PDB file of N, CA, C and O in Angstrom:
ATOM      1  N   MET A   1     109.095  30.770  75.945  1.00  0.00           N
ATOM      2  CA  MET A   1     110.327  30.656  75.654  1.00  0.00           C
ATOM      3  C   MET A   1     111.414  29.955  74.054  1.00  0.00           C
ATOM      4  O   MET A   1     111.704  28.818  74.425  1.00  0.00           O
ATOM      5  N   VAL A   2     111.792  30.077  73.193  1.00  0.00           N
ATOM      6  CA  VAL A   2     112.132  29.997  72.025  1.00  0.00           C
ATOM      7  C   VAL A   2     113.614  29.673  72.701  1.00  0.00           C
ATOM      8  O   VAL A   2     114.232  30.505  73.365  1.00  0.00           O
ATOM      9  N   LEU A   3     114.155  28.119  72.379  1.00  0.00           N
ATOM     10  CA  LEU A   3     115.391  27.741  72.486  1.00  0.00           C
ATOM     11  C   LEU A   3     115.891  27.990  70.893  1.00  0.00           C
ATOM     12  O   LEU A   3     115.503  27.347  69.917  1.00  0.00           O
ATOM     13  N   ARG A   4     116.696  28.914  70.903  1.00  0.00           N
ATOM     14  CA  ARG A   4     117.892  28.629  69.858  1.00  0.00           C
ATOM     15  C   ARG A   4     119.421  28.105  69.384  1.00  0.00           C
ATOM     16  O   ARG A   4     120.326  28.524  70.106  1.00  0.00           O
ATOM     17  N   SER A   5     119.719  27.463  68.549  1.00  0.00           N
ATOM     18  CA  SER A   5     120.545  26.169  69.327  1.00  0.00           C
ATOM     19  C   SER A   5     121.781  27.646  67.614  1.00  0.00           C
ATOM     20  O   SER A   5     121.321  28.609  67.001  1.00  0.00           O
ATOM     21  N   TYR A   6     123.423  26.953  67.532  1.00  0.00           N
ATOM     22  CA  TYR A   6     123.842  27.932  66.430  1.00  0.00           C
ATOM     23  C   TYR A   6     123.300  26.514  65.669  1.00  0.00           C
ATOM     24  O   TYR A   6     123.035  25.386  66.085  1.00  0.00           O
ATOM     25  N   PRO A   7     123.274  27.212  64.237  1.00  0.00           N
ATOM     26  CA  PRO A   7     122.957  26.429  62.921  1.00  0.00           C
ATOM     27  C   PRO A   7     124.495  25.326  62.780  1.00  0.00           C
ATOM     28  O   PRO A   7     125.653  25.254  63.190  1.00  0.00           O
ATOM     29  N   ALA A   8     123.310  24.464  61.721  1.00  0.00           N
ATOM     30  CA  ALA A   8     124.436  23.437  61.864  1.00  0.00           C
ATOM     31  C   ALA A   8     125.822  24.212  60.255  1.00  0.00           C
ATOM     32  O   ALA A   8     125.890  25.115  59.422  1.00  0.00           O
ATOM     33  N   ALA A   9     126.398  23.331  60.636  1.00  0.00           N
ATOM     34  CA  ALA A   9     127.521  24.121  59.354  1.00  0.00           C
ATOM     35  C   ALA A   9     127.255  22.933  57.511  1.00  0.00           C
ATOM     36  O   ALA A   9     127.604  21.844  57.056  1.00  0.00           O
ATOM     37  N   VAL A  10     126.240  24.425  57.023  1.00  0.00           N
ATOM     38  CA  VAL A  10     126.038  23.695  55.710  1.00  0.00           C
ATOM     39  C   VAL A  10     127.042  24.211  54.558  1.00  0.00           C
ATOM     40  O   VAL A  10     126.557  24.534  53.474  1.00  0.00           O
ATOM     41  N   ASN A  11     128.374  24.290  54.764  1.00  0.00           N
ATOM     42  CA  ASN A  11     129.245  25.299  53.500  1.00  0.00           C
ATOM     43  C   ASN A  11     129.769  23.506  53.227  1.00  0.00           C
ATOM     44  O   ASN A  11     130.580  22.871  53.901  1.00  0.00           O
ATOM     45  N   THR A  12     129.098  23.109  52.197  1.00  0.00           N
ATOM     46  CA  THR A  12     129.903  21.919  51.072  1.00  0.00           C
ATOM     47  C   THR A  12     131.143  22.378  50.772  1.00  0.00           C
ATOM     48  O   THR A  12     131.602  23.343  51.383  1.00  0.00           O
ATOM     49  N   ALA A  13     131.780  21.796  49.876  1.00  0.00           N
ATOM     50  CA  ALA A  13     132.907  21.674  49.872  1.00  0.00           C
ATOM     51  C   ALA A  13     133.246  22.954  48.594  1.00  0.00           C
ATOM     52  O   ALA A  13     134.060  23.873  48.512  1.00  0.00           O
ATOM     53  N   GLU A  14     131.831  22.274  47.461  1.00  0.00           N
ATOM     54  CA  GLU A  14     131.848  22.969  46.729  1.00  0.00           C
ATOM     55  C   GLU A  14     131.043  24.697  46.780  1.00  0.00           C
ATOM     56  O   GLU A  14     130.978  25.479  45.832  1.00  0.00           O
ATOM     57  N   SER A  15     130.523  24.905  48.156  1.00  0.00           N
ATOM     58  CA  SER A  15     130.115  26.538  48.206  1.00  0.00           C
ATOM     59  C   SER A  15     131.274  26.530  49.008  1.00  0.00           C
ATOM     60  O   SER A  15     130.830  26.928  50.085  1.00  0.00           O
ATOM     61  N   ILE A  16     132.522  26.321  49.171  1.00  0.00           N
ATOM     62  CA  ILE A  16     133.433  27.126  49.688  1.00  0.00           C
ATOM     63  C   ILE A  16     134.210  28.131  48.351  1.00  0.00           C
ATOM     64  O   ILE A  16     134.614  29.281  48.178  1.00  0.00           O
ATOM     65  N   ASN A  17     134.079  26.739  47.551  1.00  0.00           N
ATOM     66  CA  ASN A  17     134.559  26.369  46.558  1.00  0.00           C
ATOM     67  C   ASN A  17     134.491  27.459  45.848  1.00  0.00           C
ATOM     68  O   ASN A  17     135.467  28.197  45.716  1.00  0.00           O
ATOM     69  N   THR A  18     133.624  27.636  45.441  1.00  0.00           N
ATOM     70  CA  THR A  18     132.713  28.343  44.498  1.00  0.00           C
ATOM     71  C   THR A  18     132.644  30.613  45.106  1.00  0.00           C
ATOM     72  O   THR A  18     132.678  31.627  44.409  1.00  0.00           O
ATOM     73  N   LEU A  19     132.525  30.372  46.927  1.00  0.00           N
ATOM     74  CA  LEU A  19     132.386  31.637  47.413  1.00  0.00           C
ATOM     75  C   LEU A  19     134.208  32.464  47.841  1.00  0.00           C
ATOM     76  O   LEU A  19     134.469  33.637  48.111  1.00  0.00           O
ATOM     77  N   VAL A  20     135.319  31.000  47.713  1.00  0.00           N
ATOM     78  CA  VAL A  20     136.883  31.725  47.452  1.00  0.00           C
ATOM     79  C   VAL A  20     136.999  31.979  45.994  1.00  0.00           C
ATOM     80  O   VAL A  20     137.370  33.119  45.713  1.00  0.00           O
ATOM     81  N   ARG A  21     136.775  31.206  45.042  1.00  0.00           N
ATOM     82  CA  ARG A  21     136.302  31.615  43.951  1.00  0.00           C
ATOM     83  C   ARG A  21     136.584  33.371  44.126  1.00  0.00           C
ATOM     84  O   ARG A  21     137.578  34.097  44.137  1.00  0.00           O
ATOM     85  N   ALA A  22     134.860  33.586  44.270  1.00  0.00           N
ATOM     86  CA  ALA A  22     134.505  34.251  43.792  1.00  0.00           C
ATOM     87  C   ALA A  22     135.022  35.625  43.987  1.00  0.00           C
ATOM     88  O   ALA A  22     134.808  36.624  43.300  1.00  0.00           O
ATOM     89  N   HIS A  23     136.076  35.422  45.545  1.00  0.00           N
ATOM     90  CA  HIS A  23     136.479  36.144  46.367  1.00  0.00           C
ATOM     91  C   HIS A  23     138.225  36.489  46.013  1.00  0.00           C
ATOM     92  O   HIS A  23     138.833  37.462  46.459  1.00  0.00           O
ATOM     93  N   ILE A  24     138.591  35.815  45.440  1.00  0.00           N
ATOM     94  CA  ILE A  24     140.048  35.766  44.846  1.00  0.00           C
ATOM     95  C   ILE A  24     140.411  37.442  44.939  1.00  0.00           C
ATOM     96  O   ILE A  24     140.994  37.799  45.962  1.00  0.00           O
ATOM     97  N   PRO A  25     140.169  38.221  44.166  1.00  0.00           N
ATOM     98  CA  PRO A  25     140.121  39.450  44.294  1.00  0.00           C
ATOM     99  C   PRO A  25     140.878  40.343  45.257  1.00  0.00           C
ATOM    100  O   PRO A  25     141.967  40.876  45.469  1.00  0.00           O
ATOM    101  N   LEU A  26     138.770  40.069  46.037  1.00  0.00           N
ATOM    102  CA  LEU A  26     139.221  40.456  47.240  1.00  0.00           C
ATOM    103  C   LEU A  26     140.549  40.941  48.182  1.00  0.00           C
ATOM    104  O   LEU A  26     141.134  41.986  48.470  1.00  0.00           O
ATOM    105  N   ALA A  27     140.655  39.132  48.539  1.00  0.00           N
ATOM    106  CA  ALA A  27     141.763  38.623  49.165  1.00  0.00           C
ATOM    107  C   ALA A  27     143.353  39.041  48.981  1.00  0.00           C
ATOM    108  O   ALA A  27     144.217  39.117  49.855  1.00  0.00           O
ATOM    109  N   ARG A  28     143.517  39.421  46.789  1.00  0.00           N
ATOM    110  CA  ARG A  28     144.862  40.265  46.734  1.00  0.00           C
ATOM    111  C   ARG A  28     144.709  42.069  46.857  1.00  0.00           C
ATOM    112  O   ARG A  28     145.744  42.735  46.899  1.00  0.00           O
ATOM    113  N   LYS A  29     143.548  42.649  46.900  1.00  0.00           N
ATOM    114  CA  LYS A  29     143.298  43.195  46.931  1.00  0.00           C
ATOM    115  C   LYS A  29     143.934  44.408  48.507  1.00  0.00           C
ATOM    116  O   LYS A  29     144.743  45.333  48.576  1.00  0.00           O
ATOM    117  N   ILE A  30     143.187  43.838  49.329  1.00  0.00           N
ATOM    118  CA  ILE A  30     143.946  44.088  50.618  1.00  0.00           C
ATOM    119  C   ILE A  30     145.203  43.962  50.822  1.00  0.00           C
ATOM    120  O   ILE A  30     145.856  44.898  51.285  1.00  0.00           O
ATOM    121  N   ALA A  31     145.775  42.730  50.495  1.00  0.00           N
ATOM    122  CA  ALA A  31     147.058  42.671  50.503  1.00  0.00           C
ATOM    123  C   ALA A  31     147.589  43.051  50.135  1.00  0.00           C
ATOM    124  O   ALA A  31     148.744  42.953  50.549  1.00  0.00           O
ATOM    125  N   TRP A  32     147.298  43.880  48.973  1.00  0.00           N
ATOM    126  CA  TRP A  32     147.960  45.018  48.310  1.00  0.00           C
ATOM    127  C   TRP A  32     147.907  45.944  49.612  1.00  0.00           C
ATOM    128  O   TRP A  32     148.637  45.775  50.588  1.00  0.00           O
ATOM    129  N   GLN A  33     147.189  46.688  49.522  1.00  0.00           N
ATOM    130  CA  GLN A  33     146.814  47.956  50.276  1.00  0.00           C
ATOM    131  C   GLN A  33     147.597  47.690  51.881  1.00  0.00           C
ATOM    132  O   GLN A  33     148.217  48.595  52.440  1.00  0.00           O
ATOM    133  N   ILE A  34     147.416  46.118  52.553  1.00  0.00           N
ATOM    134  CA  ILE A  34     148.600  46.434  53.057  1.00  0.00           C
ATOM    135  C   ILE A  34     150.015  46.326  53.362  1.00  0.00           C
ATOM    136  O   ILE A  34     150.871  46.481  54.232  1.00  0.00           O
ATOM    137  N   HIS A  35     149.791  45.982  52.197  1.00  0.00           N
ATOM    138  CA  HIS A  35     151.733  46.060  51.325  1.00  0.00           C
ATOM    139  C   HIS A  35     152.244  47.618  51.361  1.00  0.00           C
ATOM    140  O   HIS A  35     153.195  48.161  51.925  1.00  0.00           O
ATOM    141  N   GLY A  36     151.221  48.086  50.534  1.00  0.00           N
ATOM    142  CA  GLY A  36     151.410  49.557  50.485  1.00  0.00           C
ATOM    143  C   GLY A  36     152.152  50.318  51.429  1.00  0.00           C
ATOM    144  O   GLY A  36     152.940  51.232  51.184  1.00  0.00           O
ATOM    145  N   ARG A  37     151.769  49.774  52.716  1.00  0.00           N
ATOM    146  CA  ARG A  37     152.401  50.300  54.048  1.00  0.00           C
ATOM    147  C   ARG A  37     153.422  50.420  53.988  1.00  0.00           C
ATOM    148  O   ARG A  37     154.064  51.470  53.998  1.00  0.00           O
ATOM    149  N   VAL A  38     153.900  49.000  53.889  1.00  0.00           N
ATOM    150  CA  VAL A  38     155.326  47.980  55.099  1.00  0.00           C
ATOM    151  C   VAL A  38     155.878  47.841  53.940  1.00  0.00           C
ATOM    152  O   VAL A  38     156.715  46.938  53.965  1.00  0.00           O
ATOM    153  N   ARG A  39     155.755  48.424  52.770  1.00  0.00           N
ATOM    154  CA  ARG A  39     156.275  48.012  51.246  1.00  0.00           C
ATOM    155  C   ARG A  39     157.800  47.432  50.883  1.00  0.00           C
ATOM    156  O   ARG A  39     158.168  46.631  50.024  1.00  0.00           O
ATOM    157  N   ASP A  40     158.450  48.098  51.794  1.00  0.00           N
ATOM    158  CA  ASP A  40     160.410  47.227  51.634  1.00  0.00           C
ATOM    159  C   ASP A  40     160.588  46.431  52.764  1.00  0.00           C
ATOM    160  O   ASP A  40     161.693  46.060  53.159  1.00  0.00           O
ATOM    161  N   LEU A  41     159.258  46.095  53.426  1.00  0.00           N
ATOM    162  CA  LEU A  41     159.364  44.521  55.126  1.00  0.00           C
ATOM    163  C   LEU A  41     159.051  43.667  54.408  1.00  0.00           C
ATOM    164  O   LEU A  41     159.782  42.746  54.045  1.00  0.00           O
ATOM    165  N   LEU A  42     158.111  43.816  54.151  1.00  0.00           N
ATOM    166  CA  LEU A  42     157.464  42.760  53.649  1.00  0.00           C
ATOM    167  C   LEU A  42     156.910  42.076  52.245  1.00  0.00           C
ATOM    168  O   LEU A  42     155.886  42.549  51.752  1.00  0.00           O
ATOM    169  N   ASP A  43     157.793  40.615  51.395  1.00  0.00           N
ATOM    170  CA  ASP A  43     157.636  40.103  50.700  1.00  0.00           C
ATOM    171  C   ASP A  43     155.912  40.823  50.479  1.00  0.00           C
ATOM    172  O   ASP A  43     155.175  40.870  51.464  1.00  0.00           O
ATOM    173  N   ILE A  44     155.247  41.533  48.609  1.00  0.00           N
ATOM    174  CA  ILE A  44     154.342  40.829  48.473  1.00  0.00           C
ATOM    175  C   ILE A  44     153.515  39.094  48.628  1.00  0.00           C
ATOM    176  O   ILE A  44     152.674  38.598  49.377  1.00  0.00           O
ATOM    177  N   ASP A  45     154.290  38.654  47.519  1.00  0.00           N
ATOM    178  CA  ASP A  45     154.202  36.754  47.746  1.00  0.00           C
ATOM    179  C   ASP A  45     153.262  36.618  49.226  1.00  0.00           C
ATOM    180  O   ASP A  45     152.085  36.975  49.279  1.00  0.00           O
ATOM    181  N   ASP A  46     153.933  36.100  50.265  1.00  0.00           N
ATOM    182  CA  ASP A  46     153.652  36.440  51.680  1.00  0.00           C
ATOM    183  C   ASP A  46     152.816  36.594  51.802  1.00  0.00           C
ATOM    184  O   ASP A  46     152.094  35.606  51.937  1.00  0.00           O
ATOM    185  N   MET A  47     152.200  37.954  51.857  1.00  0.00           N
ATOM    186  CA  MET A  47     150.863  38.485  52.011  1.00  0.00           C
ATOM    187  C   MET A  47     149.884  38.128  51.676  1.00  0.00           C
ATOM    188  O   MET A  47     149.086  37.836  52.566  1.00  0.00           O
ATOM    189  N   ILE A  48     149.477  37.978  50.318  1.00  0.00           N
ATOM    190  CA  ILE A  48     148.743  37.078  49.350  1.00  0.00           C
ATOM    191  C   ILE A  48     148.468  35.935  49.948  1.00  0.00           C
ATOM    192  O   ILE A  48     147.388  35.686  50.482  1.00  0.00           O
ATOM    193  N   GLN A  49     149.876  34.829  49.863  1.00  0.00           N
ATOM    194  CA  GLN A  49     149.054  34.037  50.338  1.00  0.00           C
ATOM    195  C   GLN A  49     148.398  34.135  51.864  1.00  0.00           C
ATOM    196  O   GLN A  49     147.436  33.380  52.010  1.00  0.00           O
ATOM    197  N   ILE A  50     148.753  34.936  53.025  1.00  0.00           N
ATOM    198  CA  ILE A  50     148.244  34.740  54.011  1.00  0.00           C
ATOM    199  C   ILE A  50     146.675  35.642  53.718  1.00  0.00           C
ATOM    200  O   ILE A  50     145.697  35.437  54.437  1.00  0.00           O
ATOM    201  N   GLY A  51     146.653  36.491  52.729  1.00  0.00           N
ATOM    202  CA  GLY A  51     145.376  36.536  52.601  1.00  0.00           C
ATOM    203  C   GLY A  51     144.791  35.692  52.588  1.00  0.00           C
ATOM    204  O   GLY A  51     143.855  35.644  53.386  1.00  0.00           O
ATOM    205  N   MET A  52     145.093  34.272  51.431  1.00  0.00           N
ATOM    206  CA  MET A  52     143.897  33.443  50.882  1.00  0.00           C
ATOM    207  C   MET A  52     143.878  32.067  51.300  1.00  0.00           C
ATOM    208  O   MET A  52     143.218  31.150  50.810  1.00  0.00           O
ATOM    209  N   THR A  53     144.859  32.029  52.477  1.00  0.00           N
ATOM    210  CA  THR A  53     144.613  31.311  53.764  1.00  0.00           C
ATOM    211  C   THR A  53     142.966  31.789  55.013  1.00  0.00           C
ATOM    212  O   THR A  53     142.152  31.147  55.677  1.00  0.00           O
ATOM    213  N   ALA A  54     143.331  33.682  54.632  1.00  0.00           N
ATOM    214  CA  ALA A  54     142.505  33.388  55.721  1.00  0.00           C
ATOM    215  C   ALA A  54     141.279  33.327  54.531  1.00  0.00           C
ATOM    216  O   ALA A  54     140.569  32.350  54.765  1.00  0.00           O
ATOM    217  N   LEU A  55     140.825  34.067  53.343  1.00  0.00           N
ATOM    218  CA  LEU A  55     139.661  33.722  52.543  1.00  0.00           C
ATOM    219  C   LEU A  55     138.847  32.676  53.102  1.00  0.00           C
ATOM    220  O   LEU A  55     137.690  32.817  53.498  1.00  0.00           O
ATOM    221  N   ILE A  56     139.660  31.404  53.109  1.00  0.00           N
ATOM    222  CA  ILE A  56     139.424  29.757  52.897  1.00  0.00           C
ATOM    223  C   ILE A  56     138.995  29.830  54.098  1.00  0.00           C
ATOM    224  O   ILE A  56     137.848  29.499  54.399  1.00  0.00           O
ATOM    225  N   GLU A  57     140.079  30.386  55.150  1.00  0.00           N
ATOM    226  CA  GLU A  57     139.180  29.744  57.041  1.00  0.00           C
ATOM    227  C   GLU A  57     137.675  30.914  56.690  1.00  0.00           C
ATOM    228  O   GLU A  57     136.671  30.569  57.314  1.00  0.00           O
ATOM    229  N   ALA A  58     137.537  31.895  55.992  1.00  0.00           N
ATOM    230  CA  ALA A  58     136.063  32.441  56.425  1.00  0.00           C
ATOM    231  C   ALA A  58     135.601  32.099  55.806  1.00  0.00           C
ATOM    232  O   ALA A  58     134.588  32.793  55.719  1.00  0.00           O
ATOM    233  N   ALA A  59     135.557  30.957  54.774  1.00  0.00           N
ATOM    234  CA  ALA A  59     134.638  30.874  53.649  1.00  0.00           C
ATOM    235  C   ALA A  59     134.153  29.643  54.029  1.00  0.00           C
ATOM    236  O   ALA A  59     133.054  29.169  53.741  1.00  0.00           O
ATOM    237  N   GLN A  60     135.358  28.964  54.941  1.00  0.00           N
ATOM    238  CA  GLN A  60     134.798  27.728  55.821  1.00  0.00           C
ATOM    239  C   GLN A  60     134.301  28.354  57.100  1.00  0.00           C
ATOM    240  O   GLN A  60     134.758  27.520  57.882  1.00  0.00           O
ATOM    241  N   ARG A  61     133.722  29.184  57.820  1.00  0.00           N
ATOM    242  CA  ARG A  61     133.443  29.058  58.538  1.00  0.00           C
ATOM    243  C   ARG A  61     132.210  30.536  58.838  1.00  0.00           C
ATOM    244  O   ARG A  61     132.184  31.110  59.927  1.00  0.00           O
ATOM    245  N   TYR A  62     131.322  30.923  57.700  1.00  0.00           N
ATOM    246  CA  TYR A  62     131.016  32.388  57.379  1.00  0.00           C
ATOM    247  C   TYR A  62     129.410  31.296  57.717  1.00  0.00           C
ATOM    248  O   TYR A  62     129.757  30.142  57.971  1.00  0.00           O
ATOM    249  N   GLN A  63     128.240  31.436  57.743  1.00  0.00           N
ATOM    250  CA  GLN A  63     127.474  31.699  58.354  1.00  0.00           C
ATOM    251  C   GLN A  63     126.400  32.714  57.996  1.00  0.00           C
ATOM    252  O   GLN A  63     126.239  33.745  58.651  1.00  0.00           O
ATOM    253  N   ASP A  64     125.303  32.221  56.397  1.00  0.00           N
ATOM    254  CA  ASP A  64     124.833  33.295  56.188  1.00  0.00           C
ATOM    255  C   ASP A  64     123.175  33.497  57.581  1.00  0.00           C
ATOM    256  O   ASP A  64     122.376  32.583  57.783  1.00  0.00           O
ATOM    257  N   THR A  65     123.130  34.461  58.062  1.00  0.00           N
ATOM    258  CA  THR A  65     122.225  34.579  58.926  1.00  0.00           C
ATOM    259  C   THR A  65     121.841  35.615  58.163  1.00  0.00           C
ATOM    260  O   THR A  65     120.802  35.915  58.751  1.00  0.00           O
ATOM    261  N   GLY A  66     121.959  36.581  57.039  1.00  0.00           N
ATOM    262  CA  GLY A  66     120.966  37.550  57.364  1.00  0.00           C
ATOM    263  C   GLY A  66     121.746  39.003  57.097  1.00  0.00           C
ATOM    264  O   GLY A  66     121.497  39.955  56.357  1.00  0.00           O
ATOM    265  N   GLU A  67     122.987  38.670  58.214  1.00  0.00           N
ATOM    266  CA  GLU A  67     123.030  40.522  58.364  1.00  0.00           C
ATOM    267  C   GLU A  67     124.442  40.911  57.623  1.00  0.00           C
ATOM    268  O   GLU A  67     124.831  42.068  57.782  1.00  0.00           O
ATOM    269  N   ALA A  68     125.056  40.222  57.003  1.00  0.00           N
ATOM    270  CA  ALA A  68     126.486  40.781  56.171  1.00  0.00           C
ATOM    271  C   ALA A  68     126.083  39.681  55.224  1.00  0.00           C
ATOM    272  O   ALA A  68     125.346  38.697  55.158  1.00  0.00           O
ATOM    273  N   THR A  69     127.059  40.450  54.447  1.00  0.00           N
ATOM    274  CA  THR A  69     127.418  39.453  52.754  1.00  0.00           C
ATOM    275  C   THR A  69     128.895  38.940  52.958  1.00  0.00           C
ATOM    276  O   THR A  69     129.781  39.494  53.608  1.00  0.00           O
ATOM    277  N   PHE A  70     128.949  37.984  52.391  1.00  0.00           N
ATOM    278  CA  PHE A  70     130.613  36.983  52.276  1.00  0.00           C
ATOM    279  C   PHE A  70     130.920  38.028  52.337  1.00  0.00           C
ATOM    280  O   PHE A  70     130.887  38.534  53.458  1.00  0.00           O
ATOM    281  N   GLY A  71     131.410  38.944  51.071  1.00  0.00           N
ATOM    282  CA  GLY A  71     132.969  39.418  51.029  1.00  0.00           C
ATOM    283  C   GLY A  71     132.514  40.296  52.727  1.00  0.00           C
ATOM    284  O   GLY A  71     132.556  39.610  53.748  1.00  0.00           O
ATOM    285  N   SER A  72     132.314  41.044  52.769  1.00  0.00           N
ATOM    286  CA  SER A  72     132.199  42.343  54.237  1.00  0.00           C
ATOM    287  C   SER A  72     133.018  40.956  54.927  1.00  0.00           C
ATOM    288  O   SER A  72     134.220  40.697  54.867  1.00  0.00           O
ATOM    289  N   TYR A  73     131.931  40.191  55.586  1.00  0.00           N
ATOM    290  CA  TYR A  73     132.934  38.963  55.931  1.00  0.00           C
ATOM    291  C   TYR A  73     133.890  39.197  56.123  1.00  0.00           C
ATOM    292  O   TYR A  73     134.489  39.894  56.941  1.00  0.00           O
ATOM    293  N   ALA A  74     134.290  38.147  54.749  1.00  0.00           N
ATOM    294  CA  ALA A  74     135.745  38.123  54.900  1.00  0.00           C
ATOM    295  C   ALA A  74     136.684  38.913  54.063  1.00  0.00           C
ATOM    296  O   ALA A  74     137.691  38.482  53.502  1.00  0.00           O
ATOM    297  N   SER A  75     136.272  39.997  54.055  1.00  0.00           N
ATOM    298  CA  SER A  75     137.272  41.570  53.893  1.00  0.00           C
ATOM    299  C   SER A  75     137.656  41.808  55.421  1.00  0.00           C
ATOM    300  O   SER A  75     138.477  42.682  55.700  1.00  0.00           O
ATOM    301  N   ILE A  76     137.175  41.179  56.220  1.00  0.00           N
ATOM    302  CA  ILE A  76     137.384  42.559  58.026  1.00  0.00           C
ATOM    303  C   ILE A  76     138.213  40.195  58.276  1.00  0.00           C
ATOM    304  O   ILE A  76     139.100  40.241  59.128  1.00  0.00           O
ATOM    305  N   ARG A  77     138.100  39.303  57.967  1.00  0.00           N
ATOM    306  CA  ARG A  77     138.656  37.958  58.694  1.00  0.00           C
ATOM    307  C   ARG A  77     140.776  38.613  57.448  1.00  0.00           C
ATOM    308  O   ARG A  77     141.953  38.846  57.723  1.00  0.00           O
ATOM    309  N   VAL A  78     140.161  38.585  56.612  1.00  0.00           N
ATOM    310  CA  VAL A  78     141.702  38.710  55.581  1.00  0.00           C
ATOM    311  C   VAL A  78     142.340  40.392  55.984  1.00  0.00           C
ATOM    312  O   VAL A  78     143.306  40.873  55.391  1.00  0.00           O
ATOM    313  N   ARG A  79     141.687  41.013  56.935  1.00  0.00           N
ATOM    314  CA  ARG A  79     142.541  42.310  57.082  1.00  0.00           C
ATOM    315  C   ARG A  79     142.676  41.568  58.157  1.00  0.00           C
ATOM    316  O   ARG A  79     143.711  40.916  58.018  1.00  0.00           O
ATOM    317  N   GLY A  80     142.151  41.323  59.185  1.00  0.00           N
ATOM    318  CA  GLY A  80     143.061  41.570  60.864  1.00  0.00           C
ATOM    319  C   GLY A  80     144.015  40.092  60.511  1.00  0.00           C
ATOM    320  O   GLY A  80     144.743  39.787  61.456  1.00  0.00           O
ATOM    321  N   ALA A  81     144.111  39.069  59.187  1.00  0.00           N
ATOM    322  CA  ALA A  81     144.396  38.085  59.077  1.00  0.00           C
ATOM    323  C   ALA A  81     146.303  38.664  59.246  1.00  0.00           C
ATOM    324  O   ALA A  81     147.303  38.304  59.869  1.00  0.00           O
ATOM    325  N   LEU A  82     145.887  39.812  58.184  1.00  0.00           N
ATOM    326  CA  LEU A  82     147.675  40.196  57.566  1.00  0.00           C
ATOM    327  C   LEU A  82     147.908  41.909  58.192  1.00  0.00           C
ATOM    328  O   LEU A  82     148.775  42.569  57.620  1.00  0.00           O
ATOM    329  N   VAL A  83     147.418  42.321  58.915  1.00  0.00           N
ATOM    330  CA  VAL A  83     147.484  43.091  60.269  1.00  0.00           C
ATOM    331  C   VAL A  83     147.806  42.657  61.459  1.00  0.00           C
ATOM    332  O   VAL A  83     148.567  43.251  62.222  1.00  0.00           O
ATOM    333  N   ASP A  84     147.044  41.211  61.770  1.00  0.00           N
ATOM    334  CA  ASP A  84     148.058  40.827  63.157  1.00  0.00           C
ATOM    335  C   ASP A  84     149.600  40.204  61.967  1.00  0.00           C
ATOM    336  O   ASP A  84     150.710  40.471  62.426  1.00  0.00           O
ATOM    337  N   HIS A  85     149.584  39.777  61.183  1.00  0.00           N
ATOM    338  CA  HIS A  85     151.062  38.700  60.712  1.00  0.00           C
ATOM    339  C   HIS A  85     151.700  40.394  60.388  1.00  0.00           C
ATOM    340  O   HIS A  85     152.760  40.568  60.989  1.00  0.00           O
ATOM    341  N   VAL A  86     151.338  41.373  59.734  1.00  0.00           N
ATOM    342  CA  VAL A  86     152.830  42.572  60.326  1.00  0.00           C
ATOM    343  C   VAL A  86     152.634  42.840  61.186  1.00  0.00           C
ATOM    344  O   VAL A  86     152.049  43.838  60.764  1.00  0.00           O
ATOM    345  N   ARG A  87     152.559  42.911  61.977  1.00  0.00           N
ATOM    346  CA  ARG A  87     152.535  43.254  63.634  1.00  0.00           C
ATOM    347  C   ARG A  87     153.167  42.262  64.322  1.00  0.00           C
ATOM    348  O   ARG A  87     153.797  42.525  65.347  1.00  0.00           O
ATOM    349  N   ASN A  88     153.057  40.861  63.774  1.00  0.00           N
ATOM    350  CA  ASN A  88     154.209  40.212  64.501  1.00  0.00           C
ATOM    351  C   ASN A  88     154.984  40.595  63.860  1.00  0.00           C
ATOM    352  O   ASN A  88     155.764  41.307  64.493  1.00  0.00           O
ATOM    353  N   ASN A  89     155.220  40.496  62.826  1.00  0.00           N
ATOM    354  CA  ASN A  89     156.700  40.160  62.337  1.00  0.00           C
ATOM    355  C   ASN A  89     157.775  41.694  62.112  1.00  0.00           C
ATOM    356  O   ASN A  89     159.003  41.627  62.061  1.00  0.00           O
ATOM    357  N   LEU A  90     156.855  43.200  61.985  1.00  0.00           N
ATOM    358  CA  LEU A  90     157.568  43.689  61.901  1.00  0.00           C
ATOM    359  C   LEU A  90     157.741  44.973  63.421  1.00  0.00           C
ATOM    360  O   LEU A  90     156.786  45.162  64.174  1.00  0.00           O
ATOM    361  N   THR A  91     158.890  45.592  63.580  1.00  0.00           N
ATOM    362  CA  THR A  91     158.500  46.371  65.015  1.00  0.00           C
ATOM    363  C   THR A  91     157.704  48.226  64.873  1.00  0.00           C
ATOM    364  O   THR A  91     157.691  49.251  65.555  1.00  0.00           O
ATOM    365  N   LEU A  92     157.360  47.927  64.054  1.00  0.00           N
ATOM    366  CA  LEU A  92     156.884  49.776  63.508  1.00  0.00           C
ATOM    367  C   LEU A  92     155.940  49.803  64.902  1.00  0.00           C
ATOM    368  O   LEU A  92     156.222  48.865  65.648  1.00  0.00           O
ATOM    369  N   THR A  93     155.282  50.350  65.214  1.00  0.00           N
ATOM    370  CA  THR A  93     154.136  51.246  66.454  1.00  0.00           C
ATOM    371  C   THR A  93     152.968  50.189  64.770  1.00  0.00           C
ATOM    372  O   THR A  93     152.939  49.741  63.623  1.00  0.00           O
ATOM    373  N   ARG A  94     152.077  50.527  66.486  1.00  0.00           N
ATOM    374  CA  ARG A  94     150.953  50.469  65.529  1.00  0.00           C
ATOM    375  C   ARG A  94     149.396  51.526  64.480  1.00  0.00           C
ATOM    376  O   ARG A  94     148.508  51.494  63.628  1.00  0.00           O
ATOM    377  N   THR A  95     150.048  52.203  65.367  1.00  0.00           N
ATOM    378  CA  THR A  95     149.220  53.257  63.938  1.00  0.00           C
ATOM    379  C   THR A  95     149.730  53.509  62.765  1.00  0.00           C
ATOM    380  O   THR A  95     149.184  54.254  61.951  1.00  0.00           O
ATOM    381  N   ALA A  96     150.920  52.857  62.555  1.00  0.00           N
ATOM    382  CA  ALA A  96     151.680  52.961  61.406  1.00  0.00           C
ATOM    383  C   ALA A  96     151.242  52.366  60.495  1.00  0.00           C
ATOM    384  O   ALA A  96     151.024  52.680  59.325  1.00  0.00           O
ATOM    385  N   VAL A  97     151.045  51.030  61.336  1.00  0.00           N
ATOM    386  CA  VAL A  97     150.793  49.700  60.507  1.00  0.00           C
ATOM    387  C   VAL A  97     148.917  49.649  59.942  1.00  0.00           C
ATOM    388  O   VAL A  97     148.513  49.044  58.948  1.00  0.00           O
ATOM    389  N   THR A  98     148.199  50.327  60.753  1.00  0.00           N
ATOM    390  CA  THR A  98     146.722  50.326  61.046  1.00  0.00           C
ATOM    391  C   THR A  98     146.009  51.134  59.647  1.00  0.00           C
ATOM    392  O   THR A  98     144.790  51.294  59.582  1.00  0.00           O
TER     393      THR A  98
END
């Protein structure tokens, strides 16, 4: 029987910084997409800031196991953070936001 353990965090500050800088346009794009659905109700600057925070957290937690690229992982995390923010701050139905 082979025992597997969780890989140690190998993300250095330099690698996190590189990932974040390379994927800033992705976070901004997703923020604009979500903002398009709730245009008059939330400020785009707030949405971008939440997207950037989620991008940084994703870069800190990302572990390259060969299953997914950082871009696909980050897009899920950023979109999730933005949708959570919208759902917590608006009274729209769930289907109107997602």
